[in-house]
C-alpha positions as CSV (number, residue, x, y, z in Angstrom):
1,M,-86.0,53.2,-61.3
2,R,-82.7,55.0,-60.4
3,V,-79.9,53.3,-62.7
4,I,-76.3,53.2,-62.4
5,F,-75.3,52.4,-66.0
6,M,-72.0,50.3,-66.5
7,G,-70.7,50.0,-70.1
8,T,-68.2,51.1,-72.6
9,P,-68.3,50.0,-76.5
10,D,-71.0,50.8,-79.4
11,F,-73.1,47.9,-78.2
12,A,-74.0,49.5,-74.7
13,V,-75.0,52.8,-76.5
14,G,-78.2,51.4,-77.7
15,T,-79.4,50.0,-74.3
16,L,-77.7,53.5,-72.5
17,E,-80.3,55.7,-74.7
18,A,-83.1,53.7,-74.2
19,L,-82.6,54.3,-70.5
20,V,-82.7,57.8,-71.2
21,K,-85.4,57.8,-73.0
22,S,-87.6,55.8,-70.7
23,E,-89.4,56.6,-67.2
24,H,-86.0,55.2,-65.7
25,E,-83.3,58.1,-63.9
26,V,-79.7,57.3,-65.5
27,V,-78.0,58.5,-62.1
28,A,-74.6,57.9,-63.0
29,V,-72.5,56.3,-65.9
30,V,-69.5,53.9,-65.4
31,T,-67.3,53.2,-68.5
32,Q,-63.6,52.7,-68.8
33,P,-61.1,55.4,-69.0
34,D,-60.4,57.4,-72.1
35,K,-57.7,55.9,-74.6
36,P,-55.0,57.5,-76.8
37,K,-56.1,57.0,-80.6
38,G,-55.1,57.9,-84.0
39,R,-51.6,59.1,-85.2
40,G,-51.6,62.0,-82.8
41,K,-52.4,59.9,-80.0
42,A,-55.2,62.1,-78.5
43,M,-57.6,60.7,-76.0
44,Q,-60.4,59.4,-77.0
45,P,-63.3,59.1,-75.1
46,T,-65.7,55.8,-74.7
47,P,-68.6,55.5,-77.3
48,V,-71.2,55.2,-74.0
49,K,-69.1,58.5,-72.4
50,E,-70.1,60.3,-75.6
51,V,-73.7,59.7,-74.9
52,A,-73.5,60.3,-71.2
53,L,-72.1,64.0,-71.5
54,R,-74.4,64.3,-74.3
55,E,-77.0,63.9,-71.9
56,N,-75.5,65.6,-69.0
57,I,-75.0,62.7,-67.1
58,P,-72.1,62.3,-64.2
59,V,-69.4,59.9,-65.5
60,L,-67.3,57.8,-63.6
61,Q,-64.1,56.0,-65.1
62,P,-61.9,53.9,-62.6
63,K,-58.8,52.5,-63.8
64,K,-60.5,49.5,-61.5
65,V,-63.9,49.5,-60.1
66,R,-63.5,47.1,-57.3
67,E,-61.4,50.0,-55.2
68,P,-63.3,51.1,-52.1
69,E,-63.4,54.7,-52.7
70,V,-65.5,53.6,-56.5
71,V,-67.6,51.6,-54.3
72,E,-68.5,54.1,-51.7
73,E,-69.2,56.4,-54.1
74,L,-71.2,54.1,-55.8
75,S,-73.1,53.7,-53.1
76,K,-73.8,57.4,-52.4
77,L,-76.0,57.0,-55.5
78,N,-78.5,55.5,-53.7
79,A,-79.6,53.5,-56.9
80,D,-81.9,50.7,-57.6
81,V,-80.6,48.8,-60.0
82,I,-77.2,48.5,-61.6
83,V,-77.3,47.8,-65.6
84,V,-74.0,46.4,-66.9
85,V,-73.5,45.9,-70.8
86,A,-69.9,45.2,-72.2
87,F,-68.4,47.0,-70.1
88,G,-65.3,45.6,-69.9
89,Q,-63.8,44.9,-65.8
90,I,-65.3,42.4,-63.4
91,I,-67.7,43.2,-61.1
92,P,-67.1,42.6,-57.5
93,K,-69.4,41.3,-55.1
94,T,-69.3,44.6,-53.4
95,I,-71.4,46.1,-56.3
96,L,-73.0,43.0,-57.2
97,D,-74.9,43.4,-54.0
98,L,-75.0,47.5,-53.8
99,T,-78.7,48.1,-55.0
100,K,-81.9,46.6,-54.5
101,Y,-81.9,44.7,-57.5
102,G,-78.2,43.6,-58.5
103,C,-76.4,44.0,-61.4
104,I,-78.6,42.9,-64.4
105,N,-76.4,42.4,-67.9
106,V,-77.3,42.2,-71.1
107,H,-75.4,39.5,-72.8
108,G,-75.5,39.2,-76.8
109,S,-75.9,35.0,-76.7
110,L,-78.7,33.0,-75.9
111,L,-76.8,31.7,-72.9
112,P,-75.9,29.4,-71.4
113,K,-74.5,29.2,-75.1
114,Y,-71.1,31.8,-76.0
115,R,-70.2,33.0,-72.6
116,G,-67.3,35.4,-73.0
117,A,-66.2,38.5,-74.6
118,A,-67.1,37.6,-78.3
119,P,-71.1,36.0,-78.6
120,I,-71.7,38.0,-81.6
121,Q,-69.2,37.0,-84.1
122,W,-68.7,33.2,-82.9
123,A,-72.0,32.6,-83.5
124,V,-71.8,33.7,-87.3
125,I,-68.3,31.8,-87.4
126,D,-69.9,28.6,-85.7
127,G,-72.8,28.5,-88.3
128,E,-75.5,29.3,-85.8
129,K,-78.8,29.5,-87.4
130,E,-79.9,31.6,-84.4
131,S,-78.7,34.1,-81.3
132,G,-80.3,36.4,-79.2
133,I,-80.3,38.3,-76.3
134,T,-80.8,37.2,-72.6
135,T,-80.9,39.3,-69.6
136,M,-79.2,37.8,-66.3
137,Q,-78.7,38.6,-62.9
138,M,-75.1,39.0,-62.8
139,D,-73.1,36.8,-59.7
140,E,-69.5,36.3,-59.5
141,G,-68.9,33.9,-61.9
142,L,-68.2,34.4,-66.1
143,D,-71.7,35.2,-67.7
144,T,-73.1,32.4,-65.3
145,G,-75.8,34.3,-63.2
146,D,-79.3,33.5,-63.1
147,M,-81.3,34.2,-66.9
148,L,-84.0,36.1,-66.4
149,L,-85.4,37.3,-70.1
150,K,-84.4,36.5,-73.8
151,K,-85.3,37.0,-77.0
152,V,-84.1,34.8,-80.3
153,I,-83.0,36.7,-83.5
154,P,-82.5,34.5,-86.3
155,L,-79.5,34.6,-88.3
156,E,-79.9,35.3,-92.3
157,K,-78.1,33.5,-94.8
158,E,-75.6,36.1,-95.4
159,E,-75.8,37.9,-91.7
160,T,-72.2,39.1,-90.6
161,G,-70.7,40.1,-87.2
162,G,-71.4,43.4,-88.0
163,S,-75.3,43.0,-88.9
164,L,-75.7,40.8,-86.3
165,F,-73.7,43.1,-83.7
166,D,-77.0,45.6,-84.9
167,K,-79.7,43.7,-84.6
168,L,-78.8,42.2,-80.8
169,S,-77.8,45.9,-79.6
170,A,-81.3,47.0,-80.4
171,A,-82.7,43.9,-79.2
172,G,-80.6,44.6,-75.9
173,A,-81.8,47.7,-75.3
174,E,-85.8,46.9,-75.9
175,L,-85.5,43.1,-73.6
176,L,-83.5,45.4,-70.8
177,L,-86.5,47.6,-70.6
178,A,-89.2,44.9,-70.3
179,T,-86.5,43.2,-67.9
180,L,-86.5,46.3,-65.9
181,T,-90.5,46.6,-65.7
182,A,-90.8,42.5,-64.7
183,L,-88.3,43.2,-62.0
184,E,-90.4,46.0,-60.7
185,K,-93.3,43.7,-60.9
186,G,-92.1,40.8,-59.4
187,T,-93.7,39.0,-62.9
188,V,-90.0,37.4,-63.7
189,T,-88.7,34.0,-62.4
190,P,-84.6,33.8,-62.5
191,E,-83.8,30.2,-64.3
192,K,-80.6,28.8,-63.4
193,Q,-78.4,28.5,-66.6
194,G,-76.7,24.7,-66.9
195,E,-73.3,23.6,-68.4
196,S,-72.4,25.6,-71.6
197,P,-73.3,23.5,-74.8
198,T,-70.3,25.9,-76.8
199,A,-66.7,26.6,-76.0
200,Y,-66.1,30.1,-74.1
201,A,-66.4,32.8,-76.7
202,K,-62.8,34.4,-76.7
203,M,-61.9,37.6,-77.5
204,L,-61.1,38.7,-80.9
205,T,-57.8,39.3,-82.5
206,K,-56.4,40.3,-85.9
207,E,-54.4,36.8,-86.4
208,M,-57.3,35.0,-86.1
209,G,-58.3,36.8,-89.3
210,A,-55.6,34.8,-91.2
211,I,-57.5,32.0,-94.0
212,D,-56.2,28.8,-93.6
213,W,-57.3,27.5,-97.1
214,N,-56.9,23.7,-96.0
215,K,-60.3,24.5,-94.3
216,D,-62.9,23.5,-95.7
217,A,-65.2,26.2,-97.8
218,V,-68.2,26.5,-95.4
219,S,-66.0,27.3,-92.8
220,I,-63.7,29.9,-94.2
221,E,-67.2,31.8,-95.8
222,R,-68.5,32.0,-92.3
223,L,-64.9,33.0,-90.6
224,I,-65.4,36.1,-93.5
225,R,-68.9,36.9,-92.4
226,G,-68.0,36.4,-88.6
227,L,-65.3,38.7,-88.8
228,N,-66.7,41.4,-91.2
229,P,-66.3,44.5,-90.3
230,W,-63.5,43.2,-87.9
231,P,-60.8,42.3,-87.3
232,S,-61.8,41.2,-91.1
233,A,-60.6,38.0,-92.7
234,Y,-57.8,38.1,-95.0
235,T,-55.0,36.3,-97.0
236,H,-51.8,37.7,-99.4
237,V,-51.3,37.8,-102.8
238,H,-47.8,39.4,-104.9
239,D,-46.9,39.8,-100.9
240,K,-49.5,42.2,-100.1
241,T,-52.2,41.7,-97.6
242,L,-55.9,40.9,-99.5
243,K,-59.0,41.2,-97.1
244,I,-62.0,39.2,-98.1
245,W,-65.1,40.7,-97.2
246,R,-67.5,38.7,-99.2
247,A,-67.8,35.0,-100.7
248,E,-69.7,32.3,-101.6
249,V,-69.3,28.4,-101.7
250,V,-68.8,26.9,-105.2
251,A,-67.3,23.7,-106.4
252,G,-63.8,23.3,-106.5
253,D,-61.1,21.2,-108.4
254,E,-60.0,18.7,-105.4
255,T,-57.1,18.0,-107.9
256,K,-55.7,21.8,-106.9
257,A,-53.6,22.6,-103.9
258,P,-55.8,24.7,-101.3
259,G,-55.5,28.5,-101.8
260,T,-55.0,27.8,-105.4
261,V,-56.3,30.2,-107.9
262,L,-59.0,28.7,-110.5
263,P,-59.9,29.4,-114.0
264,G,-63.2,31.4,-113.9
265,G,-65.0,33.4,-115.8
266,K,-64.6,37.0,-116.5
267,G,-64.4,39.1,-113.4
268,E,-64.3,36.4,-111.2
269,L,-61.9,34.9,-108.6
270,L,-62.0,31.4,-107.3
271,V,-59.9,29.8,-104.6
272,Q,-59.4,26.2,-104.0
273,T,-60.0,25.7,-100.3
274,G,-59.9,21.9,-98.7
275,K,-63.4,21.1,-99.7
276,D,-64.9,22.4,-102.2
277,A,-64.3,26.1,-103.7
278,L,-64.7,30.3,-102.8
279,K,-65.9,32.8,-105.0
280,I,-64.7,35.8,-103.8
281,T,-67.3,38.5,-104.3
282,E,-65.7,41.6,-102.3
283,L,-62.3,42.3,-102.0
284,Q,-59.5,44.9,-100.4
285,L,-55.9,45.1,-101.6
286,E,-53.7,46.6,-98.9
287,G,-53.2,50.4,-99.5
288,K,-56.4,50.5,-101.7
289,K,-60.6,50.4,-101.2
290,R,-63.2,48.1,-100.4
291,M,-65.2,47.5,-104.0
292,D,-66.4,44.5,-105.8
293,T,-64.3,41.6,-107.4
294,A,-65.0,42.5,-110.8
295,A,-64.2,46.1,-110.5
296,F,-61.2,44.9,-109.0
297,L,-59.9,42.6,-111.4
298,R,-60.3,45.5,-114.0
299,G,-57.4,47.0,-112.5
300,Y,-55.2,44.1,-111.0
301,T,-54.6,41.2,-112.4
302,I,-54.4,37.8,-110.0
303,E,-53.1,34.6,-112.5
304,E,-54.6,31.2,-112.4
305,G,-52.5,29.3,-110.7
306,T,-51.5,31.4,-108.3
307,N,-51.0,30.2,-104.7
308,L,-52.6,32.5,-102.0
309,C,-51.6,30.6,-98.9
310,C,-47.6,32.1,-99.1
């Protein structure tokens, strides 16, 4: 097939690379405009653009993909299908109907669960036992199109947003190729989506990482894993931000206020929550490197009774 690829972040890179290596021809890549980054505010290409340039694929970076001149330019490519992976703009009907096979989306959840911008991280935060990839025939709704193929990925006990991201990115690339083959052969039967049993997977923000120690330890531990590596879960100690990278749920002392540092063994940092406690095993103090708790406590003291809520 002649393929137009629309995508922007790291999650889309694996699928584009798989298409490049396949029998299909990627005739153009559409991605978001470059953005300034770092102290020097140098313009930074998107991860997808970097792959396209490396592979000598023409790149389009419209501010609004729905503009008539963009649609006209895409129509001249005579593509058979448009593949969309985390593109970052709403696809208008003029583009949805542009090719023989329409727009095929690779979505990081088992639809209709977790429609929205951050399905991978929310699956971890919510304590799901499994996640996966769905390929979907896009329509004008938000992740509401007919489902084509699915691949289930079980979540490990210590799954993080980052580790699941990597697994689903790789699975999405494989499933997309299988989907294109099935479309060509006419062996896939589109399936309508029902109502989503989960809340909309809203975009992540840095503010979401602020730990509320009044919540139970299980919920906080899932938040820590779900927001690893970005935006990360954090609290405060001695007026400094303390990122929490890994923790374990342990028995606590319900007589202590949530956020209170409990007595522990050498090299241990135990914090009371609304129910049970967390044994923090990896952390990062503001301005310092990430390290395991025992190493951190050899050079920094957090007294028993300290409250991390403030």
